[in-house]
C-alpha positions, -999 to 999 in steps of 0.1 A, spaced: -58 136 575 -25 143 555 -6 175 562 7 197 533 39 181 530 23 145 527 -3 158 502 24 172 479 43 140 481 9 121 473 3 143 443 37 139 431 34 101 433 0 102 416 13 123 387 44 96 384 19 68 384 -1 84 355 31 92 337 42 56 339 10 41 328 9 65 298 44 56 289 35 20 291 8 26 264 -21 20 286 -55 34 272 -70 65 288 -98 44 304 -73 20 320 -53 48 333 -84 65 348 -96 33 365 -62 25 380 -58 62 391 -92 62 407 -84 28 426 -52 43 438 -69 74 450 -96 57 468 -74 33 487 -49 60 498 -79 83 509 -96 55 527 -65 44 546 -51 79 548 -17 69 538 7 78 511 9 53 481 45 44 488 38 35 525 9 9 516 17 -27 526 5 -60 515 -17 -62 546 -32 -27 538 -41 -39 504 -57 -72 515 
């Protein structure tokens, strides 16, 4: 389970992800789908998004 500092970092990265997708002009449904996938994988692996490796994603 993530500690408070890790959770804050994860929340920050999640918000950055959403912001970048919005700036790219992605549709709300696409942003929602991508964001849900990111949330599921980071929750399942209990890792921060910026620490995921190719092996984790396989």
